Each structure stands twice: as structure tokens, then as C-alpha cells.
N, C-alpha and C positions, 0 to 999 in steps of 0.2 A: 530507474529511480522513481519512487512515488512522488506525486505532486506535492504532498505534505512535506516530505523530506527535502524536496527541491526548494520550496518556499523557505523552510527552516534554514537550510544551508546558505542560500543566497542572501537572505536578510541578515543572518548572523555574520557572514563574512563581510557584507557591505558595511554594516554598522561598526564592526570591529575595525575594519580598515579606515573608515572615516574618523573614528575615535582616536586611533593611533596617529593618523595624519594630522588631526587637529592638535593633539598634545605635542607632537613633534614640531609643528609650526609654531606653537606658543613658546616652546623651549628655545628653538633657534632664534626667533625674533627677540625674546627677552635676553638671551645670551649675547646676541650681537649688539643690541642697544646698551646693555650693561657694560660690556667691554669697551665699546666705542666711547661711552660716556667717561669711563675711567681714563682712557687714552687722551681724550680732549682735556680732562681735568689736569692730567699730568703735564700736557703740553702748555697749558696756561700757567701752571705753577712754575715750570721750567723757564718760561719766558720772563716771568716776574723775577725769579731768582737771578737769571742772567742780567737783567737790567739793574737790579740792586747790587750785584757783585761788580758790574762794570762801573757803577757810580762810586762804589767804595774801594775800588781796586788800587787807587793811588796811595792810600794811606794805611792799608791793612794788608798783612801777609796773606797770600793765596790760601795757605793751609787753614788759617783762621777763618777766612771767608767760607771755605768748604764746611768747616765744623759748624759755622753759624747757620748755614742754610740746608744742611743735609736732611732729607726726608725722614720721617719717624720710622718707616719700614722700607729702607732703600739705601741707595748709594748716590753720592754726588762726586763728579770727576771734572777736572779742568785739564784739557788736553790740547797740546800744540800740534801744528801740522806734521812735525817730525815724530810724533808719538810721545814726546816728553811732556812732563808736567808734574806737579806735586802729587803725592800719593793720594789716591781717592779716599774719601771719608765715608765709612759705612756705619749704619746703625747697628746696635749691639745684636739685634735679632736676625740680621741679614749678612753675617760675615762671609757666607759662602760666595756671594756675588762679587766680592772684592777680587776674586781670582779670575774674573772674566778678562779676556784679552782686550786691551784698549784699541779702538779703531777710530781713526779720524775721518770725519765726513765734511765734504765741502758744502753740502746743503742741509736743510732741516730734515731731521728724521723723527718719525713717530711710528712706533711699532710695538708689537707684543712679542716678547722673547720667553723662552723656557730654558731653565737650567736647574739641574738637581731635582727634577720632577716638580718644580714650582714655576708659576707664571709671573712675569713682570712686565710693566709698562716701561719702555725705553724711549727717551726723548733726547735728541742731540740738536743743539742750536748753535750755529756759528756766531761768534761775537768778536768785534774789533776791540782788542784789549788796550789798556792804557799805553803800552809800548808800540802800538801801531800794528801789531801782528794779529792775525785771525786765530782765534782759539775756539774750541768746542766746549760749551757747558753742557754736560751730559748728566741726566738723572735716570736712575733705575729704581722704580717703585714697585713694591709688591702688590700683586693682584689677588692674593690668596683669599682675602675676605669676599671678593666678588666670586671667585671660583668655588668657595665653600657654599655661597648662596646658590650657585648654579647646581652644585651637587645635591643640595637639599631639594631644589626644584625638580631635579631628575627623579629623585626618590618619591617625591609627592606625586608627580605625574604618573610614574610607573605604578605606584600603589593605587591611585585613583582609577587608572585604566584596568588594573586587575580586579578591583572591586566592582567596577561597572560592567565588566564583561560577563560575569556570572549571571546577574539578573537579566542582562541583555540576551544571553543564550536561552534562558528559561522563558523570557517574555516572547521571544521570536518563535519558540516552539509552541507556546500557548496560542499565539496569533495564528500560526499555521493551522492548528487544530480548530480554532474558531471559524476560520475561513472555509475549511473543508467540511465542517459538520453538516450544513444543509445538503451538500453534494453527496455525503455519505448516506444520509437518510434517503435521498432520491435514488441512489444506487441500490440500497437495501430494498426499497419498494419495487424497483424494476426487477431485482433478483427474485423477489417473492412472486411477482407476476409470472416470471419465466418458470420458476420451480413449481408453482401451483397449477400452472396451465390455465388459470382463470384470468379472464381479461378484466383489468381494473384501469379505469381511466385516470390519468394524471393531469389534472387541470391546474393551470397557473393563472387563473383569473384574479382580478384585483380583489374580489370579494372572498376568495378562498383563504384558508389559514394554513396552507402547506408551508414547508420549510423555506422554499424559495421566496414566497410572499412575505413570510415572517422575516427572512433575511433582509428583504427590501425595507420592511417597516423598521426593523432594528437599525439598519444602516441609516435611514432617515433620522431616527431618534438620536443615533450616535452623532450624526452630523450636526443636529440641532444643539446637542450638548457641547460638542467641540466648538461650534460657532459662538455659543454663549460664553464658554471659557475664553475663547479667543478675543471676543469683544471686551471682556473684563481685563484680560491681560493687556490688550492693546490700549485700553483706557488708562490702565495703571502706568504703562510705559510712557504713554503720551503725557500724562500728568507729571510723571517724574522728570522727563526730558524738558518739559515746559518750565517747571519750577526750579530744576537744578542748573539750568543753563546760566542764569544770572550769577549765582555764587561761584560756579566754575569759571565764568569769565572774570569775575573779580579776583579770584585766586590766581588765575593765569596772568592777569595784568600785573598784580603786585609781585608775583614771582619773576616775571620778565623785568619789572622795574628793578628788583633786587639784583638780578643777573647782570643788567646793564650798568646800573649806577650804585649798587649797594656798597661796593668796595671803596668807591670814591666819595660817597656821601653817607657817612654813618648815621646822620640824622634821619635818613629814610628807613633805617632798619626797624626801629620800634613801631613806626606807623605801619609798615608793610606787614610785620609779624602779627601785629594786633588785628589788622584787617583780614589776613589769611586765617588766623585763629577764629575770629568772629564768624567768617563765612563757613569755616569747617563745622563749627558748632551749629550754625543755621542749617547746613546741609544735613547734619544728623537729625535735627528736629524736623526738617522737611521730609526726610525719608520715613521717619516714624509716623508723621502725619499722613503721608500718602498711603502708607499701609493701612492706616485707620480709615481713610476716605473710601477705601475699597469695601468697607464693611457697613454700608447703609447708614451714613450720617453719624457714625461714632467718631468721637474726637478725643485727642489726648488731654491729659490733665492740664488745666489752665493755671497760669500764675498771674492773677489780676492784681496789679499794684498801681500806685500813683506814679505817673510817668511825666517827665519833662518832654512834652510833645515837640517843642521847638528843637531841643537837642537831638531827639530821635530823628526828626525830619532832616535836619541839617547833616547829621552823620550819614543817613541813608542817601541823601542827594550827593554827598561827596564821594561815597563809594561808587554810586551809579555813574557819576561824571568820570571818575578815574577808569572805570571799566569800559565805558562806551564813548567817552569823549564828547558827550552831549551837555550843553549848558542847562543847568537846573537853577532857576531863580527861586529862592525861598523868601517869602514875605511874612513878617510877623511884627506886630507892634510891641511885643514884649514877651516875657516868659508865659507860656501857656501849658497848664498841667491838665492831665486827663487820667481817667481810671480805665486801664485796659491791660491786655497781655502784650508786653513789649515785643517779643519775638514774632507773634502772629500779626500784630499791627504793622511791623516792619515788612513782613511778608506781603501784606496787602499793598503797602506802598510800592514795593518792587513790582508787583503784578501790574498796577496801573501805570507806573513809570515806564515799564517795558512796553505796554500797549501804546503809550504816548510816543515813545521812541520809534516804534514801528510805523506809525501812521502819520507822523509829522516830522518835518525837517527843521522847524523853528525851535526857539528856546522853550523849555517846559517850565511852567510856573507852579509852585506849591505854596499856597497861602494858609495861614492858621487864623482861625476866628474863634472867639468866645461868645456864646449866645445862651444866656440863662444857665440851665443845667446841662447844656450840651457843649462839646468842643468839636470844632469842625476842621477837617483837613481837606483842602480843595486842590486837586491836581488838574491843571488846565493846559491843553495843547492847542496849537493852531493848525491842526491837521485836516484830514479829508472829511471828518465828521461821520455821523450815522444818520440814515434816513429816519424820520419820526415813526414810521410804521414798523421799523425793526427794533426799536428800543424795548418793547415788552419781551422780546425773545432773547436778548443778548446774554442773559444769565443762564440760559439752557445749555446743558453740557453738550459739546460737540457742535453747537450752532455757530455758524459763521455768516456774517453779513454778506460777504462776497467770496464765494468758494475759490475762484481763480486767484483773487488778490491774496487771500489768506494762505493759500498754498505757496504762492511766490514769496510771501514774507515769512514763511515758516510756522504760521499759526496753526493750531489744531482745534480752536474753539473751546479751549479748556480753561484759560486764565480767568475769565469772568465768572464762570460757574464755580471754579474753585474758590474765587474771592468771595462769592456769595455764601459758600459753606463756611469759610473761615469767619466772615463777618457774623454769621448766625451763631457760631460757636462762642465768640467773644462778646456778643451782644452789641455789635456795632451796626449802624444803619448806613446803607448805601443808596445813593441816588445819582443819576446821570442825566446831564443836560447836553444836548448835542445838536448841531446844525450842519448840514452838508456844505462843505467848502469853507466853513468858518472855524470848526474845531469842536472839541469835546471837553466838558468839565465833569469831573467825578468828585462827589463829596462823601467823605467818611465822617460819620458822627459818632463820637464816643461820649460816655458819661463824664461829667466834670468831677464826680467823686463817687465813692462806693455807695451803691443803692442802700438807703436806710441809714447812711452815716450822717453825722452832724455837720 
């Protein structure tokens, strides 16, 4: 087999196998997580139903309790140890499962069952009934919505694999041709020497322009191009991870709060949903902005309006406190209004609050001041501080005061450079005052009103 064919075959097979394995892994993990999540949800629902039925069991007939708590797409059964009990109650769409043979279990059961070509989550929980006997509260809930999602995912992954394989095969063939082209030229030259009988020297000096040297130059140019693209991609990924970490943490914190206490404290629902929605919107804006930051100082359209800076700062501090558990002290002598873009100003606050969190353990103070035509927001921490000789460089992209410390804290030298670009976009002024061992103060200045306004 020719080397070109070998390269083509091996690269095509390798990439195809990796692609199939990756898609298979994605499907298996998503399938497992989805089904396990449905089973856990069914178990929690059954436990709640069992507790409610037990409390109401003395005054209400068992059949009525079953009708009251039957799942929308499933069946609810109350079973005694001898297999007796009231007739199970089944939703209108799932009459088939009412024919399932009742089985009594002495311990809790959570499993996936299949009948009639359909999948169900089955949960059985032993409960001490009002008469002192142990009975099973059993729910059988349809998993067809999850299975339909998995079927769609299978089709999408299969289609994506098929679509990718064709250009993959073509590109691998092209790659093999490009790799072999200099060697083909060298072989042709050597054949010419052999056939003509005339001696021609094949030199591979650095100053020559033969195909091998050209291949070396081309390779170096390609590496330079790949390196440039890699740096841009790495910068973008680092920017994205740096900026999206905070809203993701906020969303995760509020979602966990809802999961732990949402059912018992309905007053938390509106606050949590509002915070999650707000952070999701901010993530969308951050994503759009990060895409634009990769295009040489281009910025998204601004929405400059008069803002209640005190309200914005307190809301941001509250969200940050809930996400990280850090004390944020907001100081203001009264309402302070300023003219700026609310979303981007909030993003600036999060950048500096995140920096303060990383490099200090004490409470973080945010104060608001009004000075002439300027409104100032000052974020102060009592952390490790920044050496004076480093202050002029801190807004440089990827610059880190202490490489080892920044890596340990997860920094990438991006936050302040991104803050400088955002501040430039919204017309805000940034200044930093810091002393080693005493802490750092960051001042954000925005206009008191629209420029040229009355």
C-alpha cells in the first residue's frame, strides 16, 4: 500500500472512530443522567405522596386517596403484604399498565421497567398505615417524554456523524496529498536523474528553494498561523470562562436554593427565578460581548440611560453574596444616579468584586460618592494589595502580578483588561489605589447625566 493511501486510511479511520466514540459517550452519559434524574424525581414524588396519604388515611377512603394523587401519566397503587388492596388508579393515557401484576416489597424500590414497548419509572415505598400494618405505596410513571428526547438525540448524533464523515474523508485525502507532494517532486527529480543519466545535485541547503525547504518554510508559516489562531481561541475561551463563571455560580446557587428549600418556602421562588433569569440574560450579553471583544475593540450597541446606582450596587452585592457567601458592605448617603449602561456597569462591578474575593478574606466595601459632574463607585478590599511598580501594567491582557499565585487562584490575567475595554466602551474612568498588605481600592467614575444634557 502506498504511503499516501496509508496516511489517508489511518487518519480517516482514526478520526471516524474518535467521532463515533465521542458521540456514543455523549449519548450514553446524557441517557443515564436523564433517566436517573427522572427516577429520582419519581422517588421524591412517591415519598411525598406516601406521606400525604398516610396523614389523610384516617378520614378518607383509600380509593379516593389514590384518585387524588395519581400521576398525570402513570398509576398509583396501595398494596398490603398479602397482595390485597384497593384497585389501582391509572391515568387515562396509561391504562395498559393497570394490568401489571402487583408485587409487594419489604424495602424501598426505585427502578425502570418496560411493558408494552414503553418505559416507566417504578417506585415502591413501604409505609406504616393507620391500622398499624405495613403497606406499599407504589407509583408507575411514564418515561416516554425522556425516551422520545433520547430518540431525537440518537437521530441528531447519527446525522451529525454522517455529515461530518464525508468532509472528514475528503480532508484526510487532501492532507495525505499535501504531505506527500514534496516527496513526489523529490522522487520525480531522482527518476529524471536516473533516466537521463546526467548527474544533478539535489541540495537541501537552507538558502535553496527546493520542495523540502519550501515544505519546511510552509510548515513554519502554518505553525505561526495555527499559533496565532490558537492564541486568539485561548484568549476567547479564557475571557469567556472568566466572565461566565460568576453568572453560572449565581444560577447554580439559586437553583440549589430552590431545590433545597423552594417547596417549603414559596417566598424564595420569585427571588430565585428573577435572579436566575437576570443572570441568564447577562450571560447572553456577556457571550455577545466576548465575541465582539475578539474583533479589535469592537463593542455591542450601548443602552445609556439614567441609572439608580445605589439600587444597582445593592442588587449586585446581594447576588454576589448569595453566590459566594462573602460579606459585601454597601455605603451610600442617599440615592445616587448616574448615566451609563446598566448591564455593562454591572459587569464591571462583578469583575472587581470577583478580584476582591480572590485576594482578600475580609469584608468587601462598596461606597457611592457624588462629586460634581461625576458619580463614583469605590470597591475596597483588605487583601494582599499590588506593588506600586505593577500598577501601570495591570490592565494589560494576560498580565498577572504573581504568576504562581494567579494560577493557584484560577486567574488568567483577563479580568482587568476586559474591565478596561468595557469602561472605555461606556465612557467610564477607572483608577486603582493599592498598597501591599493593606488592600486595594478601585474607583469607577461615570457621568452624572447625559453629556450635553441640561
